N, C-alpha and C positions, 0 to 999 in steps of 0.2 A: 622443421621445428619452429613453433611460434615463440617469439620473444616478447615479453611485456613491453608496452610503450607507455611512457609517461605523458600524461595529458595535463595541461594547465587550464584551469577554468578561469573565465573572466570573473570579475567581482560580482556581476549580476547573476551569472550561472551558479556561483557558490552560494549566494544568498537564497536563490530559489531552492537549491538542494538542502540547505540548512533548514529552511522553512518547512520543507516536506518531511524531513527527519523529525522535526520538533512539532509536527502538526498535532492537532487535538485528537487524542486517541478515542475520546467519547463519540466521535463521528463514525467510528467503525463498529461493525457487528461481527461477532464470531460466525464463521461459516456454518458451524454445527447448529447454532441457534436459528440462523436464517433458514437453513434447510428444514429444521423441524417445524418452524412457524409456517412455512409454505406448505408443508405436508398437511398440517392441521387445517389451514385455510381452505385448501382444495380437497380435503378429505381423501388423501392418498395414503397408501400403506407403506 
């Protein structure tokens, strides 16, 4: 049986993680929109 391990992040690692969590959501596109746009662009069904 696996037991959970506690990991301590360095200050730098924690800052990187926090920045990723708080990143600008406008930089991301929903997968469904990306898929439909690609289908239209390449005239796929």
